[in-house]
PAZAPA-4460 file (N, C-alpha, C; in steps of 0.05 Angstrom, whole numbers, plus 32768, in hexadecimal, padded with zeros to 4 digits):
% residues 288
    n_x    n_y    n_z   ca_x   ca_y   ca_z    c_x    c_y    c_z   seq   type   mol
   8189   845D   87EF   818D   847A   87F1   8172   8487   87F6     1      X     A
   8172   849C   8807   815A   84AB   880C   814F   84B8   87F3     2      X     A
   8135   84BB   87F3   8129   84C8   87DC   812E   84E6   87DC     3      X     A
   8132   84F2   87F4   8138   850E   87F6   8152   8511   8807     4      X     A
   8163   8522   87FD   817C   8528   880B   8182   8545   8808     5      X     A
   818C   8552   881D   8194   856E   881B   81B0   8570   8810     6      X     A
   81B9   8588   880B   81D4   858C   87FF   81EA   8581   8811     7      X     A
   81E7   8584   882B   81FC   857A   883E   81FF   855C   883B     8      X     A
   81E8   854E   883B   81E9   8530   8838   81F5   8528   881D     9      X     A
   81EE   8537   8808   81F9   8530   87EE   8217   8535   87ED    10      X     A
   8220   854B   87F9   823D   8550   87FA   824B   8539   8809    11      X     A
   823F   8530   881F   824B   851A   882E   824E   8501   881D    12      X     A
   8239   84FB   880D   8239   84E4   87FD   824F   84E6   87E7    13      X     A
   8251   84FE   87DB   8264   8502   87C5   8281   8500   87D0    14      X     A
   8285   8506   87E9   82A0   8503   87F4   82A8   84E5   87F6    15      X     A
   8294   84D3   87F7   829A   84B7   87F9   8298   84A8   87DE    16      X     A
   829B   84B7   87C8   8297   84AB   87AE   82AA   8495   87A8    17      X     A
   82C2   8496   87B4   82D6   8481   87B0   82CC   8466   87BB    18      X     A
   82BA   8468   87D0   82AE   8450   87DB   8295   8447   87CC    19      X     A
   8286   845B   87C2   826D   8456   87B5   826E   8454   8797    20      X     A
   8286   8454   878C   828A   8457   876F   827F   843F   875F    21      X     A
   827C   8428   876C   8272   8411   875D   8254   840E   875D    22      X     A
   8246   8420   876C   8229   841E   876E   821D   8432   875B    23      X     A
   8219   8429   8742   820F   843B   872D   81F3   8444   8733    24      X     A
   81E2   8433   873F   81C6   843B   8744   81C6   8452   8758    25      X     A
   81D6   8450   876D   81D6   8466   8781   81DF   8480   8775    26      X     A
   81F3   847F   8764   81FD   8497   8757   81E9   84A3   8745    27      X     A
   81DA   8493   8736   81C5   849C   8725   81AE   84A8   8735    28      X     A
   81A7   849B   874B   8192   84A5   875D   819A   84C0   8769    29      X     A
   81B4   84C2   8770   81BE   84DB   877C   81BB   84F2   8768    30      X     A
   81C1   84ED   874E   81BE   8501   873A   81A1   850A   8738    31      X     A
   818E   84F7   8739   8172   84FE   8738   816A   8510   8750    32      X     A
   8175   850A   8767   816F   851A   877F   817A   8536   877C    33      X     A
   8193   8538   8772   819F   8552   876E   818F   8563   875A    34      X     A
   8186   8557   8744   8177   8566   8730   815C   856E   873B    35      X     A
   814F   855C   874B   8135   8563   8757   8138   857A   876A    36      X     A
   814D   8579   877B   8151   858F   878E   8157   85A9   8780    37      X     A
   8167   85A8   876A   816D   85C0   875B   8153   85CC   8750    38      X     A
   8142   85BC   8744   8129   85C5   8739   8117   85D2   874E    39      X     A
   8117   85C6   8766   8107   85D1   877B   8111   85ED   8784    40      X     A
   812B   85F0   8785   8137   860A   878D   8132   861F   8777    41      X     A
   8132   8617   875E   812C   8629   8748   810F   8633   874A    42      X     A
   80FD   8620   8750   80E0   8627   8753   80DC   863A   876B    43      X     A
   80EC   8637   877F   80EA   8649   8796   80F7   8664   8791    44      X     A
   8106   8667   877B   8113   8680   8775   812D   8684   8784    45      X     A
   8138   866E   878F   8151   8670   879F   8169   866A   878D    46      X     A
   8174   867F   8781   818A   867C   876E   81A3   8671   877B    47      X     A
   81A8   8679   8794   81C0   8670   87A2   81C0   8652   87A6    48      X     A
   81AA   8648   87B0   81A8   862B   87B4   81A7   861B   879A    49      X     A
   819B   8627   8785   819A   861A   876B   81B7   8617   8760    50      X     A
   81C6   862C   8764   81E2   862C   875B   81F2   8617   876B    51      X     A
   81EC   8614   8784   81FA   8600   8795   81F4   85E4   878A    52      X     A
   81DB   85DF   8783   81D4   85C5   8778   81DF   85C1   875C    53      X     A
   81E3   85D6   874D   81F1   85D4   8733   820E   85CA   8738    54      X     A
   821B   85D5   874C   8236   85CD   8753   8237   85AF   875B    55      X     A
   8223   85A7   876B   8221   858A   8772   821D   8579   8759    56      X     A
   820D   8583   8747   8208   8574   872E   8222   8571   871F    57      X     A
   8232   8586   871D   824C   8585   870F   825F   8572   871C    58      X     A
   8260   8572   8737   8272   8560   8746   826B   8543   8740    59      X     A
   8251   853E   8740   8247   8523   873B   824D   851A   871E    60      X     A
   824A   852D   870B   8251   8527   86EF   826F   8520   86ED    61      X     A
   8280   8530   86FA   829D   852B   86F8   82A3   850F   8703    62      X     A
   8298   8509   871B   829E   84EF   8727   8293   84D8   8715    63      X     A
   827B   84DC   870A   8270   84C7   86F9   8280   84C3   86DF    64      X     A
   8289   84D9   86D3   8299   84D7   86BA   82B4   84C9   86C0    65      X     A
   82BF   84CF   86D7   82D9   84C3   86DE   82D6   84A5   86E3    66      X     A
   82C1   849E   86F2   82BB   8481   86F6   82B5   8473   86DC    67      X     A
   82A6   8480   86CA   82A0   8474   86B0   82B9   8470   869F    68      X     A
   82CB   8484   86A0   82E4   8482   8691   82F4   8469   869A    69      X     A
   82F5   8465   86B4   8303   844D   86BF   82F6   8433   86B5    70      X     A
   82DB   8432   86B6   82CD   841A   86AE   82D0   8415   8690    71      X     A
   82CF   842A   8680   82D3   8427   8663   82EE   841C   865D    72      X     A
   8303   8427   866A   831E   841E   8665   8322   8401   866F    73      X     A
   8315   83FA   8685   8316   83DF   868F   830B   83CB   867B    74      X     A
   82F7   83D5   866C   82E9   83C4   8658   82F8   83C5   863E    75      X     A
   830E   83D3   863C   831D   83D5   8623   8311   83E9   860F    76      X     A
   82FE   83F9   8618   82F2   840E   8607   8301   8428   860C    77      X     A
   8319   842A   8601   832B   8440   8608   8321   845B   85FE    78      X     A
   8317   845C   85E6   830E   8476   85DB   82F6   8480   85EB    79      X     A
   82E4   846F   85F3   82CD   8477   8603   82D7   8481   861E    80      X     A
   82EB   8473   8629   82F7   847C   8642   8304   8497   863F    81      X     A
   8312   849B   8629   831E   84B5   8622   8309   84CB   8622    82      X     A
   82F2   84C6   8615   82DD   84DA   8614   82D2   84E1   862F    83      X     A
   82D0   84CD   8641   82C6   84D2   865C   82DB   84E3   866C    84      X     A
   82F4   84DE   8667   8309   84EF   8673   8307   850C   866A    85      X     A
   8301   850F   8650   82FD   852A   8645   82E5   8538   8651    86      X     A
   82CF   8529   8656   82B8   8534   8664   82BF   853D   8680    87      X     A
   82CF   852D   868E   82D9   8535   86A8   82E7   8550   86A7    88      X     A
   82F9   8553   8694   8309   856B   8691   82F7   8583   868C    89      X     A
   82E3   8580   867B   82D1   8596   8675   82C0   859D   868D    90      X     A
   82B5   8589   869B   82A4   858F   86B2   82B4   859C   86C9    91      X     A
   82CD   8594   86CC   82DF   85A0   86E1   82E4   85BD   86DA    92      X     A
   82E8   85C3   86C0   82EC   85DF   86B7   82D4   85F0   86BE    93      X     A
   82BC   85E7   86B8   82A4   85F7   86BE   82A0   85FA   86DC    94      X     A
   82A4   85E4   86EB   82A0   85E6   8708   82B4   85F9   8715    95      X     A
   82CD   85F9   870B   82E2   860A   8717   82DC   8627   8716    96      X     A
   82CA   862F   8704   82C2   864B   8702   82AF   8654   8718    97      X     A
   82A4   8640   8726   8290   8646   873B   8297   8639   8756    98      X     A
   82AA   8627   8756   82B0   8619   8770   82CD   8610   876F    99      X     A
   82DB   8613   8785   82F7   860B   8786   82FA   85ED   8782   100      X     A
   830D   85E5   8771   8313   85C9   876D   8328   85C1   8781   101      X     A
   8320   85B2   8795   8332   85AA   87AA   8331   858C   87AE   102      X     A
   833C   8584   87C5   833E   8567   87CB   8322   855B   87D2   103      X     A
   830F   856C   87DB   82F5   8562   87E2   82E7   8556   87C9   104      X     A
   82D9   8541   87CD   82CB   8533   87B7   82DE   8526   87A3   105      X     A
   82F8   8525   87AA   830D   8519   8799   8310   8529   877E   106      X     A
   8309   8542   877E   830A   8551   8765   8326   8557   875C   107      X     A
   8338   855F   876E   8354   8564   8766   8361   854A   875E   108      X     A
   835A   8534   876C   8365   851A   8764   835C   8513   8748   109      X     A
   8342   8516   8742   8338   8510   8727   8345   8521   8712   110      X     A
   8347   853B   8718   8354   854E   8705   8370   8545   86FE   111      X     A
   8380   853D   8712   839B   8535   870E   839C   851A   86FF   112      X     A
   838B   8507   8706   838C   84ED   86FA   8383   84EF   86DD   113      X     A
   836F   8500   86D7   8366   8503   86BB   837D   850C   86A9   114      X     A
   838D   851F   86B3   83A4   8529   86A3   83B8   8513   869F   115      X     A
   83BD   8503   86B3   83D1   84ED   86B1   83C7   84D7   869E   116      X     A
   83AE   84D0   86A0   83A2   84BD   868D   83A6   84C7   8670   117      X     A
   839F   84E0   866C   839F   84EB   8651   83BC   84EA   8645   118      X     A
   83D0   84EE   8656   83EB   84ED   864C   83F4   84D1   8644   119      X     A
   83E7   84BD   864F   83EE   84A1   8648   83E1   8497   862F   120      X     A
   83CC   84A5   8626   83BE   849C   860E   83CF   84A1   85F5   121      X     A
   83CC   8491   85E0   83DE   8493   85C9   83D5   84A8   85B5   122      X     A
   83BF   84B7   85BA   83B5   84CA   85A7   83C7   84E2   85A4   123      X     A
   83CE   84E9   858B   83E0   84FF   8586   83D3   8514   8574   124      X     A
   83C1   850B   8562   83B5   851D   854E   8397   851E   8551   125      X     A
   838B   8535   854E   836F   8539   8551   8364   854B   853B   126      X     A
   834A   8549   8536   833D   855A   8522   8333   8574   8530   127      X     A
   8338   858A   8523   832D   85A4   852C   831C   85B0   8515   128      X     A
   8303   85B5   851B   82F0   85BE   8506   82EA   85DB   8509   129      X     A
   82EA   85E9   84F2   82E3   8606   84F1   82C6   8608   84E7   130      X     A
   82B5   8615   84F7   8299   8618   84F0   8291   8634   84EB   131      X     A
   827C   8638   84DB   826E   8651   84D8   8255   864E   84E9   132      X     A
   8252   865E   84FE   823B   865D   8510   8225   866F   8505   133      X     A
   8210   8664   84FB   81FB   8674   84EF   81E7   867F   8503   134      X     A
   81E3   8672   851A   81D1   867C   852E   81DC   8675   854A   135      X     A
   81DD   8689   855C   81E6   8684   8577   81D0   868E   858A   136      X     A
   81C9   867D   859D   81B4   8683   85B0   81BE   8680   85CD   137      X     A
   81B3   868F   85DF   81B9   868C   85FC   81AA   8674   8606   138      X     A
   81B8   8663   8615   81AC   864A   8620   8198   8650   8636   139      X     A
   8199   8668   8642   8187   866F   8657   816C   867B   864D   140      X     A
   816E   8690   863C   8156   869E   8633   814F   8697   8616   141      X     A
   8160   8688   8608   815C   8681   85EC   815C   8698   85D9   142      X     A
   8167   86AE   85E1   8168   86C6   85CF   817F   86C3   85BB   143      X     A
   817B   86CB   85A2   8190   86CB   858E   81A5   86E0   8595   144      X     A
   81BE   86D7   8595   81D4   86E8   859C   81E3   86F1   8583   145      X     A
   81E7   870B   8580   81F8   8716   856B   820A   872C   8577   146      X     A
   821E   8735   8569   822F   874A   8574   8220   8763   857E   147      X     A
   8209   8768   8571   81F9   8780   8579   81E0   8779   8589   148      X     A
   81DB   8760   858D   81C3   8757   859A   81CA   8742   85AF   149      X     A
   81CE   874B   85C8   81D6   8739   85DD   81C0   8738   85F3   150      X     A
   81C1   8723   8602   81AD   8720   8618   81BB   8728   8633   151      X     A
   81AC   8726   8648   81B5   872F   8662   81C6   8719   8671   152      X     A
   81C6   8701   8665   81D3   86EB   8673   81F1   86EA   866B   153      X     A
   8201   86E5   867F   821E   86E5   867B   8228   86C8   8676   154      X     A
   8237   86C5   8662   8242   86AA   865B   8252   869F   8672   155      X     A
   824C   8686   8679   825B   8679   868F   824F   867C   86AA   156      X     A
   823B   868E   86AD   822E   8691   86C7   8216   867E   86CA   157      X     A
   820D   867A   86E3   81F7   8668   86E8   81DE   8677   86EE   158      X     A
   81C9   866F   86E0   81AE   867B   86E3   819A   8665   86E7   159      X     A
   818B   8666   86FD   8177   8652   8703   8182   8636   8701   160      X     A
   819A   8633   870B   81A6   8618   870D   81B1   860E   86F3   161      X     A
   81B4   861F   86DE   81BF   8617   86C5   81D6   8629   86BC   162      X     A
   81EA   861D   86AF   8201   862D   86A6   81FA   863B   868C   163      X     A
   8200   8654   868A   81FB   8663   8672   8210   865D   865D   164      X     A
   8207   8653   8646   8219   864E   862F   820B   8656   8616   165      X     A
   8216   864F   8600   820B   8656   85E6   8202   863E   85D6   166      X     A
   81EA   863F   85CB   81E0   862A   85B9   81E5   8632   859C   167      X     A
   81F3   8621   858E   81FA   8626   8573   81E9   8615   8560   168      X     A
   81DE   8621   854B   81CF   8612   8537   81D7   861C   851B   169      X     A
   81D0   860D   8507   81D6   8614   84EC   81F4   8615   84E6   170      X     A
   8203   8602   84F1   8220   8601   84ED   8227   85FA   84D0   171      X     A
   823B   8607   84C6   8246   8601   84AC   8264   85FC   84AF   172      X     A
   826D   85E4   84A7   8289   85DE   84A9   8299   85ED   8494   173      X     A
   82AD   85FB   849E   82BF   860A   848B   82D9   85FC   8486   174      X     A
   82E2   85EC   8499   82FC   85DE   8495   8302   85CC   84AD   175      X     A
   8313   85B8   84A8   831C   85A5   84BC   833A   85A4   84BC   176      X     A
   8346   85A7   84D3   8364   85A6   84D5   836C   858F   84E8   177      X     A
   8384   8585   84E4   8390   8571   84F5   83A2   857F   8509   178      X     A
   839D   857C   8523   83AC   858B   8537   83B6   8578   854D   179      X     A
   83C9   8582   855D   83D4   8573   8573   83CA   857D   858E   180      X     A
   83BF   8595   858E   83B5   85A2   85A7   8398   85AA   85A3   181      X     A
   8385   8597   85A4   836A   859C   859D   835A   85AB   85B2   182      X     A
   8345   85B9   85A9   8332   85C5   85BC   8320   85AF   85C7   183      X     A
   831A   859B   85B7   8309   8584   85BF   8319   856A   85BB   184      X     A
   8321   855E   85D2   8332   8547   85D1   8324   852E   85C7   185      X     A
   8309   852E   85C5   82FB   8516   85BB   82FE   8513   859D   186      X     A
   8307   8529   858F   8309   8528   8572   8323   851A   8569   187      X     A
   8327   8501   8572   833F   84F2   856C   833F   84EA   854E   188      X     A
   8357   84EC   8542   835A   84E4   8526   835D   84C6   8524   189      X     A
   8349   84B8   8519   834A   849C   8514   834D   8497   84F6   190      X     A
   835B   8482   84F0   835F   847A   84D4   8346   846C   84CA   191      X     A
   8342   846B   84AF   832C   845C   84A3   8337   8448   8490   192      X     A
   8329   8431   848E   8331   841C   847C   8327   8423   8460   193      X     A
   832F   8412   844C   8326   8416   8431   8308   8414   842E   194      X     A
   82FB   8406   8440   82DE   8403   843F   82D0   841B   844C   195      X     A
   82DF   842D   8459   82D4   8444   8466   82CF   8440   8483   196      X     A
   82D4   8428   848E   82D0   8423   84AA   82E6   8430   84BA   197      X     A
   82DF   843A   84D2   82F3   8446   84E3   8303   8431   84F1   198      X     A
   831E   8435   84F2   8330   8422   84FF   833D   842F   8517   199      X     A
   833D   8421   852D   834C   842A   8544   8365   841A   8547   200      X     A
   837B   8424   853B   8394   8416   853B   83A8   8420   8550   201      X     A
   839D   8430   8563   83AF   843B   8578   83B8   8425   858B   202      X     A
   83D0   8429   8596   83DC   8416   85A9   83D5   8420   85C5   203      X     A
   83C2   8411   85D2   83BA   8419   85ED   83C8   8409   8603   204      X     A
   83DE   83FC   85FC   83EA   83EA   860F   83F3   83F7   8629   205      X     A
   83FB   8410   8628   8404   841E   8641   83EC   8423   8653   206      X     A
   83D6   842E   8647   83BE   8432   8657   83B3   8418   8661   207      X     A
   83B4   8403   8650   83AA   83E9   8658   83BA   83DD   866F   208      X     A
   83D4   83E0   866E   83E5   83D6   8684   83DD   83E3   869E   209      X     A
   83D9   83FD   869E   83D1   840B   86B6   83B6   8403   86C0   210      X     A
   83A1   8404   86AF   8386   8400   86B8   8381   83E4   86C2   211      X     A
   8390   83D0   86B7   838E   83B4   86C0   8396   83B1   86DD   212      X     A
   83A8   83C3   86E6   83B3   83C1   8701   83A6   83D3   8715   213      X     A
   8391   83E1   870D   8382   83F2   8720   8369   83E3   8729   214      X     A
   8365   83E3   8743   834E   83D5   874F   8335   83E7   8750   215      X     A
   833A   8401   8754   8325   8414   8757   832C   842D   8747   216      X     A
   8318   843C   873D   831F   8455   872F   832C   846A   8741   217      X     A
   832A   8466   875B   8335   8479   876E   834F   846F   877A   218      X     A
   835B   8459   8770   8376   8451   8778   8389   8467   876E   219      X     A
   839C   846E   877F   83B0   8482   8778   83C7   8474   8768   220      X     A
   83D0   8482   8753   83E6   8477   8743   83F5   848E   8737   221      X     A
   840D   8489   872F   841E   849D   8722   8432   848E   8711   222      X     A
   8441   849D   8701   8455   8491   86F0   846C   84A4   86EA   223      X     A
   8482   8499   86E2   8499   84A9   86D9   84A1   849D   86BE   224      X     A
   84AA   84AF   86AC   84B3   84A7   8692   84D1   84A9   8691   225      X     A
   84DF   8494   8688   84FC   8493   8686   8503   8483   866D   226      X     A
   851C   847E   8669   8525   846D   8653   8534   8455   865E   227      X     A
   852F   843E   8652   853C   8425   865A   8542   8414   8641   228      X     A
   8555   8401   8644   855C   83F0   862F   8548   83D9   862B   229      X     A
   853C   83D8   8613   852A   83C2   860D   8539   83AC   85FE   230      X     A
   8532   8393   8603   8542   837D   85F8   8542   837D   85D9   231      X     A
   8559   8376   85CE   855C   8375   85B1   8549   8361   85A4   232      X     A
   8540   834D   85B3   852E   8338   85A8   8514   8344   859E   233      X     A
   850D   835C   85A7   84F4   8368   859E   84F7   8375   8583   234      X     A
   8510   8376   8579   8515   8383   855F   8522   8371   854B   235      X     A
   851B   8357   854D   8527   8343   853B   8520   8348   851E   236      X     A
   850A   8357   8519   8502   835C   84FD   8513   8372   84F0   237      X     A
   8524   8380   8500   8535   8395   84F5   854F   838A   84EB   238      X     A
   8559   8396   84D6   8574   8390   84CC   8589   83A2   84D9   239      X     A
   85A2   839A   84D6   85B7   83A9   84E2   85B9   83C5   84D7   240      X     A
   85B1   83C9   84BE   85B3   83E3   84B1   859A   83F3   84B3   241      X     A
   8586   83E9   84C0   856D   83F8   84C4   8571   840E   84D9   242      X     A
   8560   8423   84D8   8562   8438   84EC   855E   842C   8508   243      X     A
   856E   8435   851B   856C   842A   8536   8550   8432   8542   244      X     A
   8543   841F   854F   8528   8424   855A   8528   8437   8571   245      X     A
   853F   8440   857A   8540   8453   8590   8539   846F   8586   246      X     A
   853A   8473   856B   8533   848D   855F   854B   84A0   855C   247      X     A
   8563   8496   855F   857B   84A7   855D   8581   84B0   8541   248      X     A
   8577   84A1   852D   857C   84A7   8511   8594   8498   8507   249      X     A
   85A2   848A   8518   85B9   847A   8510   85B0   845E   8507   250      X     A
   85C2   8450   84FA   85BD   8434   84F3   85BD   8423   850D   251      X     A
   85AC   840E   850C   85AA   83FD   8524   85C5   83F2   852D   252      X     A
   85D5   83EA   8519   85EF   83DD   851F   8603   83F0   852B   253      X     A
   85FF   840A   8527   8611   841F   8531   8606   842D   854A   254      X     A
   85F0   8423   8554   85E3   8430   856B   85DD   841C   8581   255      X     A
   85C4   8416   8585   85BD   8406   859C   85C4   83E8   8599   256      X     A
   85C9   83DF   8581   85D1   83C3   857D   85EC   83BE   858B   257      X     A
   85FB   83D3   8590   8615   83D1   859E   8611   83CF   85BD   258      X     A
   85F8   83D4   85C5   85F3   83D5   85E2   85E3   83BD   85EB   259      X     A
   85DC   83BB   8604   85CE   83A4   860F   85B0   83A4   8607   260      X     A
   85A6   83B9   85FC   858A   83BB   85F4   8585   83D5   85E6   261      X     A
   856D   83D8   85DC   8565   83F1   85CD   855A   8405   85E1   262      X     A
   8564   841D   85E1   855C   8432   85F3   8540   843C   85EB   263      X     A
   852C   8438   85FB   8511   843F   85F4   8503   844C   860D   264      X     A
   84EE   845C   8608   84DF   8467   861E   84D3   8451   8630   265      X     A
   84D2   8456   864A   84C8   8443   865D   84B7   8452   8672   266      X     A
   84A1   8446   8679   848F   8452   868D   848F   8440   86A5   267      X     A
   8494   844B   86BC   8493   843D   86D6   847B   8447   86E6   268      X     A
   8469   8434   86EC   8451   843B   86FB   8454   8436   8719   269      X     A
   8447   8447   8729   8447   8444   8746   842A   8443   874F   270      X     A
   8423   842F   8760   8408   842B   8769   8406   842E   8787   271      X     A
   83F2   843D   8791   83ED   843E   87AE   83E1   8424   87B8   272      X     A
   83D1   8417   87A6   83C5   83FE   87AC   83D2   83E9   879A   273      X     A
   83E8   83DD   87A2   83F7   83CB   8790   83E7   83B5   8784   274      X     A
   83E9   83B0   876A   83DB   839A   875D   83E8   837F   8765   275      X     A
   83DC   8369   875F   83E8   834E   8765   8404   834C   8758   276      X     A
   8415   833D   8765   8431   833A   875D   8433   8330   8740   277      X     A
   8421   831F   8738   8423   8314   871D   841E   8329   8707   278      X     A
   8413   8341   870F   840F   8356   86FC   8426   836B   86FC   279      X     A
   8438   8367   870F   844E   837A   8711   8466   8370   8701   280      X     A
   8464   8373   86E7   847A   836B   86D5   847C   837F   86BE   281      X     A
   8493   837F   86B1   8498   8391   869A   8489   8387   8682   282      X     A
   847B   8399   8674   846F   8393   865A   8479   83A7   8646   283      X     A
   847B   839E   862D   8485   83AF   8618   846E   83B6   8604   284      X     A
   846E   83CE   85FB   845A   83D6   85E7   8464   83CC   85CC   285      X     A
   8453   83D1   85B8   845A   83C8   859D   8474   83D6   8594   286      X     A
   8485   83C7   8586   849E   83D2   857C   8498   83E5   8566   287      X     A
   84A7   83FB   8565   84A4   840F   8550   84BE   8414   8542   288      X     A
***
């Protein structure tokens, strides 16, 4: 990669990220070039160009987080992959305030795929923390912000190639709640063992089934959720008088045991780049 690239050349490279996604060195070098160019425009006092390079930086962050999420899930590190997907969502939100999220640079593709990945994860409960913020400062001018003492910088705007936000210090935790619709998706509720160690007992089989069959992070895929009969052999541990595993509330013997199988949720995946035939088979998640 060239040591110097202008914004047009960088945009062209970012459009080919689906081809260049495996070259980590080039993507890291590209980030260095973007940051160097942004710094140069700031030194020149060119706010417009500095903002343009901030947008390029955000696009590259989104692409890198998405590629990292794919690699983490491929390696079986599902929570780390989940956190990278969350970073994608956050960066897309900030970028959308200053640039249209469209098909260019695969941004709309990434945005849609992130949401679909998140729906497949088994996480249902998250921690939400209430804080007392003792000191709030502007990230641009470092001025202390109070209801009566504000600075000239507007939250969410870009100044000298940086996004204006708030720096919080002196936090005091007031309370922690368990929620299903968190502000921060990385705050997943994990169980702890008697020794105090954190246990990840979540069932990632659905995400694992999908990621094993993707060749590239930019392979297109989709899915539909329906219900199908699962074989009774999967429920040999249940007695006839136990609750039916379909969730109807009836006894097993008076519900699905009378049918050819147990009615359970089923996910059907569709791949634009079909995986090998030996991977195209039905798999069942853990019985519940």
